[in-house]
C-alpha positions as CSV (number, residue, x, y, z in Angstrom):
1,A,6.0,-19.7,13.6
2,T,3.9,-17.2,11.5
3,V,4.9,-13.7,11.6
4,R,1.9,-11.2,11.8
5,S,3.3,-7.9,11.5
6,W,-0.2,-6.4,11.1
7,V,-1.2,-7.3,14.5
8,T,1.0,-4.6,15.9
9,T,1.1,-2.1,12.9
10,S,-2.8,-1.9,12.3
11,P,-3.5,-0.1,15.4
12,S,-0.9,2.8,14.7
13,W,-2.4,3.1,11.2
14,L,-5.9,3.2,12.3
15,M,-5.2,6.0,14.7
16,M,-3.2,7.8,12.1
17,A,-6.0,7.5,9.6
18,V,-8.8,8.8,12.3
19,T,-6.5,11.5,13.5
20,E,-5.3,12.8,10.1
21,G,-8.2,11.8,7.7
22,L,-11.5,12.1,9.7
23,M,-10.3,14.6,12.3
24,G,-8.3,16.6,10.2
25,V,-5.3,17.0,12.5
26,R,-1.9,17.4,11.0
27,T,1.4,18.5,12.3
28,L,3.3,21.0,10.2
29,Y,6.6,22.6,10.4
30,S,4.8,25.8,11.5
31,G,2.1,24.5,14.0
32,I,-0.9,22.2,13.7
33,S,-3.2,22.4,11.1
34,F,-7.1,21.4,11.1
35,D,-9.0,20.4,8.2
36,P,-11.7,17.7,9.5
37,S,-14.0,15.8,7.3
38,I,-16.7,14.2,9.7
39,P,-20.2,12.9,8.8
40,Q,-22.6,15.5,8.3
41,K,-25.2,14.0,10.9
42,W,-22.6,14.3,13.4
43,A,-23.1,17.5,15.9
44,Q,-19.7,17.4,17.0
45,A,-16.4,15.1,17.6
46,A,-13.6,15.3,20.0
47,I,-10.1,14.1,20.5
48,K,-7.2,14.5,22.8
49,R,-3.7,14.6,21.5
50,Q,-0.2,15.3,23.0
51,I,2.1,16.9,20.3
52,R,5.4,18.2,21.2
53,S,4.8,17.5,24.9
54,A,1.9,19.9,25.1
55,N,-1.6,18.6,25.5
56,Y,-4.6,19.5,23.2
57,E,-8.3,18.7,23.7
58,I,-9.6,19.2,20.3
59,E,-13.5,19.7,19.8
60,I,-14.9,19.9,16.2
61,L,-18.3,21.4,16.1
62,N,-20.5,20.7,13.2
63,P,-23.5,23.3,13.7
64,N,-24.6,23.6,10.2
65,K,-24.4,19.9,9.5
66,K,-21.9,20.2,6.6
67,G,-19.2,18.0,7.7
68,H,-16.2,19.8,6.3
69,G,-14.8,23.7,5.6
70,V,-13.5,25.1,8.5
71,K,-15.3,28.4,9.5
72,E,-13.4,29.3,12.7
73,V,-10.6,28.1,14.9
74,R,-10.2,28.9,18.7
75,L,-7.2,28.3,20.7
76,N,-7.9,28.4,24.6
77,G,-11.0,30.6,23.9
78,K,-9.3,33.0,21.3
79,R,-9.9,33.3,17.6
80,V,-7.3,32.3,15.2
81,I,-6.6,33.5,11.6
82,G,-6.6,30.7,9.3
83,K,-6.4,26.9,10.0
84,V,-3.1,26.6,11.9
85,I,-2.4,27.2,15.5
86,P,1.4,27.4,16.7
87,F,2.8,24.7,18.8
88,Q,2.2,25.6,22.4
89,K,4.8,25.3,25.4
90,P,5.7,21.7,26.7
91,G,3.3,20.8,29.7
92,T,0.6,23.1,28.8
93,F,-3.0,22.0,28.4
94,N,-4.8,23.8,25.4
95,K,-8.3,23.7,24.3
96,V,-9.0,24.0,20.6
97,Q,-12.2,24.2,19.1
98,V,-12.8,24.0,15.2
99,I,-16.2,25.3,13.9
100,L,-17.4,23.9,10.5
101,G,-19.5,25.8,8.3
């Protein structure tokens, strides 16, 4: 029998590459960091993640068609200073907007 470990590990690595690379969502000790790099022609992108038992709906907006460079981050409608949001309470639903520009 041939062992094909790539069959089970490839989807995990692909999800990690999309989440951390393209969407720029990274968990840090202090919270969740955002630094996306999406194609310039995309107007927006979105991803849903569960981190530390809290749910996040993350929307990347690209109004100036730059594809990178975080201009603003909003957590549940409130502007956040910088590109890192604190972890939210387990069981909560949170909407994050990352505006590029």
